C-alpha positions as CSV (number, residue, x, y, z in Angstrom):
1,M,0.0,0.0,0.0
2,R,2.8,2.4,0.9
3,F,4.5,1.7,-2.5
4,F,1.2,2.3,-4.3
5,L,0.6,5.7,-2.5
6,S,4.2,6.7,-3.2
7,F,3.7,5.8,-6.9
8,V,0.5,7.8,-7.1
9,C,2.2,10.8,-5.4
10,F,5.1,10.6,-7.8
11,L,2.8,10.3,-10.8
12,S,0.6,13.3,-9.7
13,L,3.8,15.4,-9.1
14,L,5.0,14.4,-12.5
15,L,1.7,15.4,-14.2
16,L,1.6,18.7,-12.2
17,S,5.2,19.5,-13.2
18,W,4.4,18.8,-16.9
19,G,1.3,20.9,-16.7
20,L,3.2,23.9,-15.2
21,F,5.9,23.3,-17.8
22,V,3.4,23.6,-20.6
23,L,1.5,26.5,-19.1
24,G,4.8,28.3,-18.6
25,E,5.2,29.0,-22.3
26,M,1.6,29.9,-23.1
27,G,1.4,32.8,-25.4
28,N,4.7,31.9,-27.1
29,S,4.0,31.4,-30.8
30,T,5.6,28.8,-33.1
31,A,5.9,28.2,-36.8
32,M,3.2,25.6,-36.8
33,S,0.4,28.1,-36.6
34,Q,2.1,31.1,-38.2
35,W,0.2,30.9,-41.6
36,V,-3.1,30.5,-39.8
37,W,-2.4,33.5,-37.6
38,D,-1.3,35.5,-40.6
39,D,-4.5,34.7,-42.4
40,Y,-6.7,35.6,-39.5
41,S,-4.9,38.8,-38.9
42,K,-5.3,39.9,-42.4
43,K,-9.0,38.9,-42.5
44,I,-9.7,40.8,-39.3
45,D,-8.3,43.9,-40.9
46,I,-10.4,43.3,-44.0
47,A,-13.5,42.9,-41.8
48,K,-12.8,46.1,-39.9
49,N,-12.7,48.1,-43.2
50,I,-16.3,47.1,-44.0
51,K,-18.2,49.8,-42.1
52,D,-21.8,48.7,-43.0
53,K,-23.7,45.5,-42.7
54,K,-21.7,42.5,-44.0
55,I,-21.6,38.8,-44.7
56,V,-19.0,36.8,-42.7
57,V,-18.4,33.4,-44.2
58,S,-16.9,31.4,-41.4
59,A,-15.5,27.8,-41.4
60,G,-12.2,26.2,-42.3
61,S,-10.3,26.0,-45.6
62,N,-13.3,24.7,-47.5
63,V,-14.4,28.4,-47.3
64,L,-10.9,29.8,-47.7
65,F,-10.5,27.9,-51.1
66,G,-14.1,27.5,-51.9
67,V,-15.9,30.9,-51.8
68,D,-15.7,33.8,-54.4
69,S,-16.5,36.7,-52.1
70,K,-16.7,39.2,-55.0
71,I,-19.5,37.1,-56.6
72,L,-21.3,36.7,-53.4
73,A,-21.0,40.5,-52.6
74,K,-22.2,41.5,-56.0
75,K,-25.2,39.1,-55.9
76,E,-26.2,40.0,-52.3
77,G,-25.4,43.7,-52.5
78,I,-23.4,43.9,-49.3
79,G,-19.8,43.5,-48.3
80,V,-18.4,40.0,-47.7
81,V,-15.4,38.8,-45.8
82,N,-14.1,35.3,-46.3
83,F,-13.2,34.3,-42.8
84,G,-12.4,30.7,-43.5
85,V,-8.9,29.6,-42.7
86,N,-8.1,26.1,-41.4
87,A,-10.6,23.5,-39.9
88,G,-7.6,22.0,-38.1
89,V,-7.7,24.7,-35.5
90,G,-11.0,23.3,-34.3
91,L,-14.6,24.5,-33.8
92,P,-13.9,26.5,-30.5
93,V,-11.1,28.5,-32.2
94,I,-13.2,29.2,-35.3
95,L,-16.1,30.4,-33.3
96,Y,-13.9,32.5,-31.0
97,M,-12.1,34.1,-33.8
98,S,-15.3,34.8,-35.8
99,K,-16.7,36.8,-32.9
100,K,-13.8,39.3,-33.4
101,V,-15.3,40.5,-36.7
102,I,-19.0,40.1,-36.3
103,N,-20.9,43.3,-35.8
104,R,-24.5,44.0,-35.0
105,G,-26.8,43.3,-37.9
106,D,-24.3,41.1,-39.8
107,V,-25.1,37.9,-41.5
108,V,-22.9,34.8,-40.8
109,L,-22.8,31.9,-43.3
110,M,-21.4,28.7,-41.8
111,P,-20.5,26.0,-44.3
112,L,-18.8,24.0,-41.6
113,E,-16.6,21.0,-42.5
114,Y,-18.6,18.0,-41.5
115,P,-16.4,16.7,-38.7
116,M,-17.0,19.9,-36.8
117,Y,-20.5,18.7,-36.0
118,S,-19.0,15.9,-34.0
119,Y,-16.2,17.8,-32.3
120,D,-16.0,16.4,-28.8
121,G,-12.9,18.0,-27.3
122,D,-10.3,16.0,-29.1
123,S,-7.9,18.7,-30.2
124,G,-5.5,18.2,-33.1
125,L,-2.0,19.5,-33.3
126,Q,-3.1,22.7,-35.1
127,M,-5.6,23.6,-32.4
128,I,-3.2,22.8,-29.6
129,D,-0.5,25.0,-31.1
130,F,-2.9,27.8,-32.0
131,V,-4.6,27.9,-28.5
132,L,-1.3,27.7,-26.5
133,G,0.6,30.1,-28.7
134,R,-1.9,32.6,-30.3
135,V,-5.0,32.8,-28.1
136,P,-4.0,31.5,-24.7
137,E,-6.9,33.3,-23.1
138,L,-9.2,30.8,-24.9
139,F,-7.6,27.9,-23.0
140,W,-9.3,29.1,-19.9
141,K,-12.7,29.2,-21.6
142,L,-12.5,25.6,-22.6
143,T,-14.0,22.7,-20.7
144,F,-11.8,20.8,-18.2
145,K,-11.9,17.8,-20.7
146,E,-10.5,20.0,-23.4
147,Q,-7.9,21.5,-21.2
148,F,-6.7,18.1,-20.0
149,Y,-6.7,16.8,-23.6
150,I,-4.4,19.7,-24.7
151,L,-2.0,19.3,-21.8
152,W,-1.9,15.5,-22.2
153,H,-1.4,15.6,-26.0
154,V,1.0,18.6,-26.5
155,S,4.3,17.3,-27.7
156,L,7.6,18.0,-26.0
157,K,8.8,19.5,-29.3
158,R,5.9,21.9,-29.3
159,V,6.7,23.0,-25.8
160,W,10.4,23.2,-26.6
161,D,9.7,25.4,-29.6
162,G,7.4,27.6,-27.5
163,Y,10.3,28.3,-25.1
164,F,13.3,28.4,-27.5
165,H,12.0,28.7,-31.2
166,Q,9.2,31.2,-31.2
167,R,7.9,32.5,-34.5
168,K,6.3,35.8,-35.3
169,K,7.4,36.7,-38.8
170,P,4.8,36.1,-41.6
171,M,5.2,33.0,-43.7
172,M,6.4,34.0,-47.1
173,V,6.7,30.6,-48.9
174,G,4.3,27.9,-49.9
175,V,0.6,27.8,-50.8
176,Y,-0.7,29.1,-47.5
177,G,-0.5,32.4,-45.8
178,A,-1.6,36.0,-46.0
179,K,0.6,36.6,-49.1
180,N,-1.9,34.6,-51.1
181,I,-5.0,36.2,-49.7
182,D,-6.9,38.9,-51.7
183,E,-8.8,41.9,-50.4
184,N,-11.8,39.9,-49.6
185,G,-10.0,37.1,-47.7
186,D,-10.2,34.6,-50.7
187,Q,-7.3,32.3,-51.4
188,T,-5.6,33.1,-54.7
189,K,-3.4,31.1,-57.1
190,T,-5.8,28.1,-57.1
191,E,-5.9,27.7,-60.9
192,V,-4.8,24.2,-62.1
193,G,-1.5,25.7,-63.3
194,F,-0.4,26.4,-59.8
195,R,-0.8,22.8,-58.7
196,D,2.6,21.1,-58.6
197,K,3.4,17.4,-58.5
198,N,3.3,17.2,-54.7
199,M,-0.1,18.8,-54.6
200,Q,-1.4,16.4,-57.2
201,K,0.2,13.5,-55.3
202,E,-1.6,14.7,-52.1
203,L,-4.9,14.9,-54.0
204,D,-4.5,11.5,-55.5
205,S,-3.9,10.0,-52.0
206,M,-7.2,11.3,-50.6
207,K,-9.5,8.6,-49.4
208,P,-13.2,8.8,-48.6
209,E,-14.2,10.0,-45.2
210,R,-16.5,8.3,-42.7
211,Y,-18.1,11.3,-41.1
212,G,-21.4,9.6,-40.9
213,A,-20.0,6.7,-38.9
214,R,-18.3,9.1,-36.5
215,F,-21.3,11.5,-36.2
216,D,-22.3,12.2,-32.6
217,K,-25.5,14.2,-32.0
218,N,-24.5,14.7,-28.4
219,A,-20.9,15.9,-29.1
220,L,-19.5,18.9,-27.3
221,G,-19.5,20.9,-30.6
222,W,-23.3,21.3,-30.4
223,D,-22.9,23.2,-27.1
224,Y,-20.4,25.5,-28.7
225,L,-22.7,26.1,-31.7
226,E,-25.7,26.8,-29.5
227,E,-23.7,29.4,-27.4
228,F,-22.5,31.0,-30.7
229,V,-25.9,31.2,-32.2
230,E,-27.4,32.7,-29.0
231,W,-24.5,35.2,-28.9
232,C,-25.3,36.2,-32.4
233,K,-29.0,36.5,-31.7
234,R,-28.3,39.0,-29.0
235,R,-26.6,41.2,-31.5
236,D,-29.3,40.8,-34.2
237,V,-26.9,38.7,-36.3
238,R,-28.4,36.0,-38.5
239,V,-26.5,32.6,-38.6
240,I,-27.2,30.5,-41.7
241,F,-25.6,27.0,-41.9
242,M,-24.8,25.6,-45.3
243,P,-23.1,22.4,-46.7
244,S,-19.4,22.2,-46.9
245,T,-17.8,21.2,-50.2
246,L,-16.4,17.7,-50.3
247,M,-14.9,15.6,-52.9
248,R,-17.6,13.3,-54.3
249,D,-17.3,9.5,-53.5
250,R,-19.7,6.8,-54.4
251,S,-19.6,5.5,-50.8
252,Y,-21.4,8.6,-49.6
253,L,-24.4,7.2,-51.4
254,T,-24.0,3.5,-51.0
255,D,-22.8,3.3,-47.4
256,K,-25.9,3.4,-45.1
257,K,-24.3,5.5,-42.3
258,E,-22.7,8.0,-44.7
259,R,-25.8,8.4,-46.8
260,W,-28.0,8.9,-43.6
261,F,-25.6,11.6,-42.4
262,Y,-25.6,13.7,-45.6
263,E,-29.4,13.2,-46.0
264,H,-30.1,14.2,-42.4
265,I,-27.5,16.7,-41.2
266,A,-29.6,19.7,-42.5
267,K,-32.7,18.4,-40.6
268,I,-30.6,17.8,-37.5
269,V,-29.5,21.4,-37.5
270,R,-33.0,22.8,-38.3
271,N,-34.5,20.7,-35.4
272,R,-32.4,22.9,-33.1
273,G,-34.2,25.9,-34.5
274,W,-31.3,27.0,-36.6
275,K,-31.4,27.9,-40.3
276,F,-29.7,25.5,-42.8
277,V,-30.0,26.0,-46.6
278,G,-28.6,23.8,-49.4
279,E,-28.2,20.1,-49.9
280,P,-24.8,18.4,-49.2
281,Y,-24.7,16.2,-52.3
282,V,-25.1,19.3,-54.5
283,Y,-21.8,20.7,-53.1
284,M,-19.9,17.5,-53.8
285,Y,-17.8,17.6,-57.0
286,D,-15.5,15.3,-58.9
287,K,-11.7,15.1,-58.1
288,K,-10.8,17.4,-61.1
289,M,-12.5,20.3,-59.3
290,Y,-10.2,20.1,-56.4
291,F,-6.8,21.8,-55.9
292,N,-4.8,19.8,-53.4
293,T,-7.2,18.3,-50.9
294,K,-10.8,17.0,-50.8
295,F,-12.0,20.4,-49.4
296,H,-10.0,22.8,-51.6
297,L,-11.6,23.8,-54.8
298,I,-9.8,25.1,-57.9
299,N,-10.7,28.6,-59.0
300,K,-13.3,27.5,-61.6
301,A,-15.0,25.3,-59.1
302,R,-15.0,28.0,-56.4
303,K,-17.1,30.2,-58.8
304,K,-19.5,27.3,-59.4
305,R,-19.9,26.6,-55.7
306,T,-20.4,30.3,-54.9
307,L,-23.2,30.6,-57.5
308,Q,-24.9,27.6,-55.9
309,M,-24.7,29.3,-52.6
310,V,-26.3,32.4,-54.1
311,E,-29.1,30.2,-55.5
312,D,-29.7,28.6,-52.1
313,L,-29.7,31.9,-50.3
314,K,-32.4,33.5,-52.4
315,G,-35.0,35.1,-50.2
316,V,-33.0,34.1,-47.1
317,I,-30.6,37.1,-46.6
């Protein structure tokens, strides 16, 4: 018994020391989340320059690569900011950052990537890095489960980089980053000619997802969405959910769980009293319409997707 108690005390001390070690470098940014931070920073500035009522399109990179804000602004007659960046930072971060640019009377379009509906606190590397390094104040707003998950799963390398290899300079190379963001927040250079061999290889390696099999109607993400919608209502802000784009795969029709998910996600959202327009299958396209991942559309497909959004939004905004 004495040995067992000693072991428990040692383990508790070890965990406490690790937690303090991690928390000690909170607020220290690293290269991992630099391009995401650069994008958000530029998009916040874009949003601030729109003085009147505007549309904020918020989600991950399916919006970054998949919405033509100029078309949407022209069709709807109001300013638009593409506030999509990276789904990897997680639903809590996306909602938290979106609140920074939403003003009273705005309209928020949310074509969320489908796994966000099943977010249950399991932070990925991008979310862990972004929360610890860029928005440490958000850490204290998360549930205990999420906080523990972050502390348990953060890598020693990430903590080491936080202490000794901080990054604050903008990313100036590669596909991602503010350098390739236009005045509306849309990703540029997504024509087929900009796709290199590595991007094509990445695209060819994409396999169908099983979002239906992993769907959880009781996941923590629904609580975050409910709080966000209520926050918007208090500011006379309309929130309209829409389908994400996703590379078409036959299994999304033939697999029972997948088909059920795509046929019912809109109804599930509406049953909560929220607005959802559009049909998921309509926003799925063949591989040739994607740039480098199953969520990233080429420029031509971006226009097609945006025009479909305009059609679905008729009489809604």
